ROKOLBA-154729 format. One record per residue: x, y, z of N, C-alpha, C in turn; residue number from 1; residue in one letter. Coordinates in steps of 0.001 Angstrom, whole numbers. Example, Ala and Ser with C-alpha at 12.3 -4.5 7.8 and 13.67 -1.06 7.14 Angstrom:
<sites>
+---------+---------+---------+---------+---------+---------+---------+---------+---------+-----+--------+
!     n.X !     n.Y !     n.Z !    ca.X !    ca.Y !    ca.Z !     c.X !     c.Y !     c.Z ! num ! residu !
+---------+---------+---------+---------+---------+---------+---------+---------+---------+-----+--------+
!   13190 !   -5690 !    7800 !   12300 !   -4500 !    7800 !   13200 !   -3300 !    7800 !   1 !      A !
!   12850 !   -2250 !    7080 !   13670 !   -1060 !    7140 !   12900 !      30 !    7870 !   2 !      S !
+---------+---------+---------+---------+---------+---------+---------+---------+---------+-----+--------+
</sites>
This chain:
<sites>
+---------+---------+---------+---------+---------+---------+---------+---------+---------+-----+--------+
!     n.X !     n.Y !     n.Z !    ca.X !    ca.Y !    ca.Z !     c.X !     c.Y !     c.Z ! num ! residu !
+---------+---------+---------+---------+---------+---------+---------+---------+---------+-----+--------+
!  136526 !  144741 !   89481 !  135472 !  145043 !   90425 !  135660 !  144148 !   91651 !   1 !      X !
!  135536 !  144707 !   92820 !  135709 !  143927 !   94044 !  134480 !  143065 !   94306 !   2 !      X !
!  134645 !  142052 !   95147 !  133525 !  141178 !   95491 !  132423 !  141980 !   96166 !   3 !      X !
!  132787 !  142938 !   97010 !  131784 !  143763 !   97682 !  130983 !  144559 !   96658 !   4 !      X !
!  131648 !  145055 !   95648 !  130953 !  145831 !   94625 !  130002 !  144946 !   93831 !   5 !      X !
!  130396 !  143702 !   93546 !  129538 !  142791 !   92790 !  128250 !  142492 !   93552 !   6 !      X !
!  128360 !  142289 !   94849 !  127181 !  141912 !   95611 !  126304 !  143107 !   95937 !   7 !      X !
!  126815 !  144326 !   95828 !  125992 !  145477 !   96151 !  125205 !  145990 !   94946 !   8 !      X !
!  125502 !  145471 !   93756 !  124758 !  145899 !   92579 !  123348 !  145336 !   92639 !   9 !      X !
!  122362 !  146078 !   92093 !  120990 !  145560 !   92103 !  120875 !  144312 !   91234 !  10 !      X !
!  120029 !  143381 !   91652 !  119793 !  142149 !   90920 !  118619 !  142354 !   89968 !  11 !      X !
!  118788 !  142005 !   88711 !  117709 !  142051 !   87737 !  117252 !  140637 !   87446 !  12 !      X !
!  115964 !  140454 !   87235 !  115456 !  139151 !   86852 !  115266 !  138234 !   88034 !  13 !      X !
!  114915 !  136984 !   87732 !  114653 !  136017 !   88807 !  115926 !  135638 !   89551 !  14 !      X !
!  115751 !  135242 !   90804 !  116900 !  134815 !   91585 !  117180 !  133337 !   91323 !  15 !      X !
!  118415 !  132976 !   91501 !  118849 !  131595 !   91308 !  118708 !  130857 !   92633 !  16 !      X !
!  118253 !  129636 !   92575 !  118088 !  128814 !   93765 !  119261 !  127846 !   93865 !  17 !      X !
!  119880 !  127775 !   95024 !  120963 !  126825 !   95278 !  120591 !  126041 !   96529 !  18 !      X !
!  120474 !  124719 !   96379 !  120152 !  123849 !   97506 !  121387 !  122996 !   97775 !  19 !      X !
!  122024 !  123242 !   98896 !  123258 !  122541 !   99250 !  122955 !  121166 !   99833 !  20 !      X !
!  123947 !  120274 !   99858 !  123735 !  118967 !  100501 !  123239 !  119168 !  101930 !  21 !      X !
!  122241 !  118400 !  102296 !  121673 !  118511 !  103636 !  120573 !  119549 !  103745 !  22 !      X !
!  120420 !  120413 !  102739 !  119354 !  121414 !  102746 !  118147 !  120871 !  101996 !  23 !      X !
!  117081 !  121602 !  102028 !  115847 !  121206 !  101370 !  114892 !  120589 !  102373 !  24 !      X !
!  113640 !  120626 !  102033 !  112589 !  120044 !  102875 !  112679 !  118521 !  102826 !  25 !      X !
!  112595 !  117870 !  103983 !  112628 !  116411 !  104045 !  111221 !  115882 !  104308 !  26 !      X !
!  110835 !  114904 !  103508 !  109550 !  114239 !  103659 !  109843 !  112749 !  103835 !  27 !      X !
!  109364 !  112183 !  104937 !  109586 !  110765 !  105211 !  108261 !  110030 !  105041 !  28 !      X !
!  108287 !  109030 !  104163 !  107105 !  108221 !  103876 !  107471 !  106762 !  104079 !  29 !      X !
!  107334 !  106288 !  105292 !  107711 !  104910 !  105594 !  109200 !  104706 !  105379 !  30 !      X !
!  109554 !  103802 !  104456 !  110961 !  103489 !  104201 !  111563 !  104351 !  103093 !  31 !      X !
!  110826 !  105365 !  102658 !  111325 !  106281 !  101630 !  111531 !  107658 !  102235 !  32 !      X !
!  112702 !  108243 !  101942 !  113001 !  109608 !  102403 !  113175 !  110489 !  101178 !  33 !      X !
!  112398 !  111553 !  101110 !  112488 !  112505 !  100005 !  113107 !  113795 !  100507 !  34 !      X !
!  113932 !  114383 !   99655 !  114464 !  115720 !   99927 !  114000 !  116602 !   98779 !  35 !      X !
!  113116 !  117541 !   99066 !  112577 !  118419 !   98040 !  113639 !  119458 !   97693 !  36 !      X !
!  114071 !  119438 !   96450 !  115086 !  120376 !   95981 !  114449 !  121627 !   95376 !  37 !      X !
!  113299 !  121451 !   94764 !  112511 !  122563 !   94212 !  111048 !  122173 !   94333 !  38 !      X !
!  110277 !  122966 !   95066 !  108864 !  122628 !   95269 !  107941 !  123331 !   94287 !  39 !      X !
!  108504 !  124073 !   93359 !  107714 !  124797 !   92375 !  107545 !  126263 !   92705 !  40 !      X !
!  107881 !  126653 !   93926 !  107675 !  128045 !   94338 !  108607 !  129019 !   93605 !  41 !      X !
!  109725 !  128532 !   93074 !  110650 !  129408 !   92356 !  110609 !  129184 !   90840 !  42 !      X !
!  109698 !  128312 !   90386 !  109585 !  128042 !   88945 !  108187 !  128401 !   88430 !  43 !      X !
!  107475 !  129229 !   89188 !  106093 !  129567 !   88855 !  105263 !  128290 !   88686 !  44 !      X !
!  105610 !  127285 !   89464 !  104904 !  125996 !   89542 !  105023 !  125144 !   88276 !  45 !      X !
!  105986 !  125450 !   87438 !  106206 !  124658 !   86217 !  106938 !  123361 !   86498 !  46 !      X !
!  107774 !  123314 !   87545 !  108651 !  122179 !   87778 !  108928 !  122014 !   89258 !  47 !      X !
!  108953 !  120767 !   89707 !  109394 !  120425 !   91062 !  110365 !  119255 !   90936 !  48 !      X !
!  111340 !  119197 !   91835 !  112354 !  118139 !   91811 !  112601 !  117668 !   93243 !  49 !      X !
!  112671 !  116345 !   93407 !  112961 !  115772 !   94722 !  113961 !  114635 !   94553 !  50 !      X !
!  114814 !  114489 !   95547 !  115721 !  113346 !   95627 !  115039 !  112330 !   96540 !  51 !      X !
!  114920 !  111100 !   96085 !  114272 !  110061 !   96890 !  115252 !  108938 !   97170 !  52 !      X !
!  115314 !  108524 !   98426 !  116119 !  107377 !   98832 !  115144 !  106281 !   99235 !  53 !      X !
!  115182 !  105182 !   98500 !  114322 !  104035 !   98775 !  115166 !  102990 !   99504 !  54 !      X !
!  114768 !  102661 !  100714 !  115478 !  101637 !  101486 !  115351 !  100291 !  100773 !  55 !      X !
!  116244 !   99359 !  101071 !  116107 !   98018 !  100492 !  114729 !   97429 !  100795 !  56 !      X !
!  114221 !   96673 !   99849 !  112943 !   95965 !   99977 !  111764 !   96921 !  100183 !  57 !      X !
!  111823 !   98097 !   99554 !  110742 !   99074 !   99641 !  109738 !   98848 !   98522 !  58 !      X !
!  108500 !   98630 !   98916 !  107419 !   98554 !   97938 !  106985 !   99977 !   97615 !  59 !      X !
!  106709 !  100238 !   96383 !  106259 !  101561 !   95987 !  104756 !  101695 !   96119 !  60 !      X !
!  104232 !  102771 !   95580 !  102786 !  102980 !   95627 !  102079 !  102000 !   94699 !  61 !      X !
!  100770 !  101864 !   94851 !  100056 !  101047 !   93865 !  100198 !  101688 !   92486 !  62 !      X !
!  100105 !  100874 !   91461 !  100207 !  101419 !   90110 !   99094 !  102467 !   89930 !  63 !      X !
!   99457 !  103610 !   89334 !   98540 !  104737 !   89245 !   98784 !  105533 !   87973 !  64 !      X !
!   97868 !  106464 !   87695 !   97964 !  107356 !   86540 !   97780 !  108797 !   87008 !  65 !      X !
!   98603 !  109683 !   86480 !   98448 !  111118 !   86725 !   97742 !  111724 !   85516 !  66 !      X !
!   96766 !  112572 !   85766 !   96035 !  113197 !   84662 !   96633 !  114539 !   84254 !  67 !      X !
!   97329 !  115204 !   85186 !   97733 !  116587 !   84908 !   99223 !  116854 !   84985 !  68 !      X !
!  100041 !  115849 !   85217 !  101479 !  116165 !   85248 !  102320 !  115005 !   84724 !  69 !      X !
!  103456 !  115386 !   84160 !  104482 !  114434 !   83756 !  105334 !  114146 !   84985 !  70 !      X !
!  105927 !  112955 !   84997 !  106792 !  112580 !   86103 !  108021 !  111898 !   85518 !  71 !      X !
!  109192 !  112410 !   85857 !  110428 !  111818 !   85375 !  111256 !  111315 !   86541 !  72 !      X !
!  111997 !  110243 !   86301 !  112839 !  109639 !   87338 !  114221 !  109400 !   86753 !  73 !      X !
!  115253 !  109863 !   87445 !  116632 !  109603 !   87041 !  117295 !  108841 !   88179 !  74 !      X !
!  117719 !  107616 !   87905 !  118307 !  106765 !   88942 !  119769 !  107164 !   89140 !  75 !      X !
!  120103 !  107559 !   90365 !  121465 !  107976 !   90711 !  122309 !  106815 !   91209 !  76 !      X !
!  121697 !  105908 !   91983 !  122429 !  104741 !   92476 !  121441 !  103630 !   92806 !  77 !      X !
!  121958 !  102415 !   92805 !  121112 !  101265 !   93079 !  120289 !  100891 !   91854 !  78 !      X !
!  119264 !  100097 !   92097 !  118357 !   99670 !   91034 !  116928 !   99918 !   91484 !  79 !      X !
!  116172 !  100604 !   90641 !  114765 !  100856 !   90909 !  113969 !  100058 !   89885 !  80 !      X !
!  113007 !   99295 !   90364 !  112175 !   98495 !   89474 !  110908 !   99295 !   89148 !  81 !      X !
!  110749 !   99619 !   87873 !  109572 !  100339 !   87403 !  108624 !   99351 !   86752 !  82 !      X !
!  107360 !   99456 !   87094 !  106323 !   98677 !   86428 !  105432 !   99674 !   85704 !  83 !      X !
!  105299 !   99456 !   84406 !  104507 !  100332 !   83546 !  103511 !   99437 !   82834 !  84 !      X !
!  102273 !   99465 !   83320 !  101283 !   98539 !   82772 !  101692 !   97123 !   83117 !  85 !      X !
!  101885 !   96291 !   82086 !  102294 !   94894 !   82288 !  103796 !   94681 !   82180 !  86 !      X !
!  104551 !   95749 !   81910 !  105997 !   95624 !   81703 !  106770 !   96047 !   82944 !  87 !      X !
!  107833 !   95309 !   83241 !  108714 !   95633 !   84350 !  110095 !   95968 !   83800 !  88 !      X !
!  110686 !   97043 !   84325 !  112004 !   97500 !   83896 !  112889 !   97668 !   85123 !  89 !      X !
!  114061 !   97064 !   85134 !  115036 !   97289 !   86191 !  115934 !   98430 !   85750 !  90 !      X !
!  115791 !   99572 !   86406 !  116526 !  100781 !   86047 !  117715 !  100943 !   86978 !  91 !      X !
!  118907 !  100855 !   86414 !  120139 !  101015 !   87193 !  120619 !  102461 !   87087 !  92 !      X !
!  121668 !  102787 !   87819 !  122218 !  104141 !   87833 !  122463 !  104627 !   86411 !  93 !      X !
!  122026 !  105842 !   86144 !  122174 !  106438 !   84822 !  120946 !  106281 !   83941 !  94 !      X !
!  119938 !  105558 !   84417 !  118717 !  105348 !   83645 !  117717 !  106471 !   83936 !  95 !      X !
!  117056 !  106934 !   82888 !  116003 !  107948 !   83014 !  114688 !  107341 !   82544 !  96 !      X !
!  113636 !  107525 !   83335 !  112305 !  107039 !   83003 !  111368 !  108246 !   82976 !  97 !      X !
!  110689 !  108463 !   81850 !  109753 !  109578 !   81709 !  108341 !  109016 !   81601 !  98 !      X !
!  107457 !  109450 !   82483 !  106089 !  108957 !   82523 !  105146 !  110110 !   82162 !  99 !      X !
!  104499 !  110044 !   80998 !  103567 !  111102 !   80607 !  102224 !  110939 !   81316 ! 100 !      X !
!  101400 !  111977 !   81326 !  100073 !  111851 !   81915 !   99322 !  110669 !   81299 ! 101 !      X !
!   98606 !  109945 !   82163 !   97786 !  108834 !   81710 !   98473 !  107484 !   81687 ! 102 !      X !
!   99806 !  107446 !   81773 !  100524 !  106165 !   81721 !  100496 !  105494 !   83092 ! 103 !      X !
!  100064 !  104234 !   83168 !  100063 !  103533 !   84449 !  101501 !  103224 !   84865 ! 104 !      X !
!  101816 !  103427 !   86138 !  103194 !  103181 !   86585 !  103275 !  103051 !   88097 ! 105 !      X !
!  104357 !  102429 !   88522 !  104760 !  102386 !   89914 !  106252 !  102063 !   89935 ! 106 !      X !
!  106838 !  102092 !   91113 !  108260 !  101777 !   91261 !  108484 !  101146 !   92618 ! 107 !      X !
!  109601 !  100452 !   92757 !  109948 !   99796 !   94020 !  111448 !   99548 !   94047 ! 108 !      X !
!  111952 !   99227 !   95228 !  113335 !   98786 !   95372 !  113309 !   97402 !   96015 ! 109 !      X !
!  113227 !   96348 !   95191 !  113192 !   94995 !   95753 !  114568 !   94476 !   96164 ! 110 !      X !
!  115623 !   95235 !   95887 !  116985 !   94769 !   96130 !  117445 !   94898 !   97568 ! 111 !      X !
!  118703 !   94518 !   97778 !  119303 !   94523 !   99115 !  120076 !   95799 !   99437 ! 112 !      X !
!  120169 !   96736 !   98474 !  120890 !   97995 !   98669 !  119922 !   99166 !   98508 ! 113 !      X !
!  120187 !  100295 !   99165 !  119344 !  101478 !   98947 !  119423 !  101907 !   97481 ! 114 !      X !
!  118399 !  102564 !   97016 !  118374 !  103142 !   95674 !  118064 !  104629 !   95816 ! 115 !      X !
!  118725 !  105442 !   95005 !  118531 !  106891 !   95048 !  118141 !  107356 !   93653 ! 116 !      X !
!  117120 !  108204 !   93593 !  116717 !  108749 !   92302 !  116238 !  110185 !   92462 ! 117 !      X !
!  116339 !  110925 !   91358 !  115741 !  112247 !   91280 !  114377 !  112082 !   90642 ! 118 !      X !
!  113383 !  112723 !   91224 !  112037 !  112714 !   90668 !  111703 !  114133 !   90245 ! 119 !      X !
!  111191 !  114267 !   89024 !  110805 !  115563 !   88492 !  109321 !  115554 !   88186 ! 120 !      X !
!  108625 !  116620 !   88566 !  107187 !  116738 !   88352 !  106935 !  118037 !   87593 ! 121 !      X !
!  106216 !  117948 !   86490 !  105892 !  119153 !   85755 !  104438 !  119102 !   85310 ! 122 !      X !
!  103591 !  119999 !   85814 !  103910 !  121015 !   86815 !  104138 !  120388 !   88197 ! 123 !      X !
!  104299 !  121230 !   89193 !  104720 !  120820 !   90538 !  103619 !  120189 !   91384 ! 124 !      X !
!  102484 !  119949 !   90824 !  101279 !  119521 !   91527 !  101494 !  118461 !   92603 ! 125 !      X !
!  102335 !  117475 !   92376 !  102381 !  116309 !   93246 !  103204 !  116479 !   94528 ! 126 !      X !
!  103992 !  117520 !   94650 !  104777 !  117711 !   95877 !  103849 !  117840 !   97085 ! 127 !      X !
!  102745 !  118551 !   96926 !  101825 !  118725 !   98057 !  101185 !  117398 !   98454 ! 128 !      X !
!  100991 !  116499 !   97503 !  100476 !  115162 !   97829 !  101408 !  114474 !   98828 ! 129 !      X !
!  102718 !  114533 !   98572 !  103680 !  113897 !   99481 !  103647 !  114550 !  100857 ! 130 !      X !
!  103486 !  115861 !  100902 !  103370 !  116555 !  102192 !  102131 !  116086 !  102946 ! 131 !      X !
!  101015 !  116008 !  102224 !   99766 !  115566 !  102855 !   99881 !  114125 !  103349 ! 132 !      X !
!  100484 !  113258 !  102557 !  100667 !  111869 !  102933 !  101526 !  111766 !  104192 ! 133 !      X !
!  102609 !  112535 !  104252 !  103454 !  112542 !  105452 !  102652 !  113006 !  106667 ! 134 !      X !
!  101772 !  113991 !  106486 !  100954 !  114479 !  107594 !  100043 !  113402 !  108159 ! 135 !      X !
!   99438 !  112608 !  107292 !   98573 !  111510 !  107739 !   99396 !  110495 !  108531 ! 136 !      X !
!  100550 !  110114 !  107982 !  101390 !  109114 !  108646 !  101948 !  109643 !  109969 ! 137 !      X !
!  102376 !  110911 !  109992 !  102944 !  111502 !  111211 !  101900 !  111618 !  112316 ! 138 !      X !
!  100636 !  111792 !  111940 !   99567 !  111895 !  112931 !   99148 !  110532 !  113448 ! 139 !      X !
!   99726 !  109463 !  112885 !   99396 !  108124 !  113339 !   98073 !  107607 !  112818 ! 140 !      X !
!   97496 !  108314 !  111852 !   96231 !  107852 !  111280 !   96516 !  106763 !  110252 ! 141 !      X !
!   95671 !  105757 !  110182 !   95888 !  104697 !  109198 !   95591 !  105214 !  107791 ! 142 !      X !
!   96386 !  104788 !  106855 !   96157 !  105159 !  105465 !   95477 !  103971 !  104778 ! 143 !      X !
!   94169 !  103958 !  104880 !   93401 !  102877 !  104267 !   93444 !  103032 !  102747 ! 144 !      X !
!   93180 !  101961 !  102015 !   93127 !  102091 !  100551 !   92150 !  103176 !  100097 ! 145 !      X !
!   90998 !  103291 !  100749 !   90016 !  104307 !  100378 !   90551 !  105715 !  100636 ! 146 !      X !
!   91218 !  105899 !  101775 !   91790 !  107210 !  102095 !   92909 !  107559 !  101112 ! 147 !      X !
!   93705 !  106557 !  100737 !   94773 !  106786 !   99759 !   94227 !  107208 !   98410 ! 148 !      X !
!   93159 !  106561 !   97969 !   92536 !  106913 !   96688 !   91965 !  108325 !   96754 ! 149 !      X !
!   91315 !  108649 !   97862 !   90742 !  109986 !   98015 !   91832 !  111053 !   97993 ! 150 !      X !
!   92965 !  110780 !   98663 !   94058 !  111751 !   98685 !   94659 !  111904 !   97290 ! 151 !      X !
!   94900 !  110794 !   96592 !   95436 !  110863 !   95226 !   94529 !  111689 !   94319 ! 152 !      X !
!   93216 !  111497 !   94470 !   92275 !  112165 !   93566 !   92330 !  113682 !   93699 ! 153 !      X !
!   92741 !  114181 !   94858 !   92882 !  115639 !   95022 !   94002 !  116192 !   94158 ! 154 !      X !
!   94874 !  115315 !   93673 !   96021 !  115735 !   92859 !   95961 !  115108 !   91470 ! 155 !      X !
!   94736 !  114966 !   90952 !   94496 !  114486 !   89583 !   95199 !  113157 !   89309 ! 156 !      X !
!   95126 !  112258 !   90280 !   95758 !  110943 !   90169 !   94740 !  109889 !   90574 ! 157 !      X !
!   94780 !  108764 !   89888 !   93866 !  107671 !   90235 !   94601 !  106343 !   90099 ! 158 !      X !
!   94160 !  105347 !   90851 !   94783 !  104022 !   90728 !   94572 !  103467 !   89316 ! 159 !      X !
!   95532 !  102720 !   88852 !   95417 !  102035 !   87561 !   94817 !  100665 !   87846 ! 160 !      X !
!   93530 !  100626 !   88108 !   92866 !   99408 !   88570 !   92913 !   98270 !   87548 ! 161 !      X !
!   93142 !   98594 !   86283 !   93228 !   97539 !   85277 !   94546 !   96776 !   85343 ! 162 !      X !
!   95478 !   97213 !   86240 !   96773 !   96525 !   86374 !   97044 !   96096 !   87808 ! 163 !      X !
!   96035 !   96085 !   88675 !   96266 !   95690 !   90069 !   95967 !   94229 !   90274 ! 164 !      X !
+---------+---------+---------+---------+---------+---------+---------+---------+---------+-----+--------+
</sites>
């Protein structure tokens, strides 16, 4: 069968998504750059995946808990420091961290080199939080602690105040 014949046949079932290097939605949050590889629109909102580049000496978000989604992190390069409750873990390339709903957590890159990780959200709920956060920062509005808590709460997330 020729290539032309293969592409002219009707497609059955869901389409496959291919995101090439340099493609995908970019979200910039201070010293962190995210590239959304899947925002949930092609997975019926079951899964979202983003590549995050944390610049050296990047502080992460305050320790927090998600009520409605799991969050997984796979470190591709560098070292990402995860804090889970009272425990700190230095995750190097090849390390996977899975955070279930309700677990207090945060992450940072305290090192001198950039760190890159894949972040997975199931369901995709939290991608819109990052979009909203970028909108506040891009508009030049200050992100006060109260505003941050209010924004998190729209996505079933709250600060882990017992670990701050």
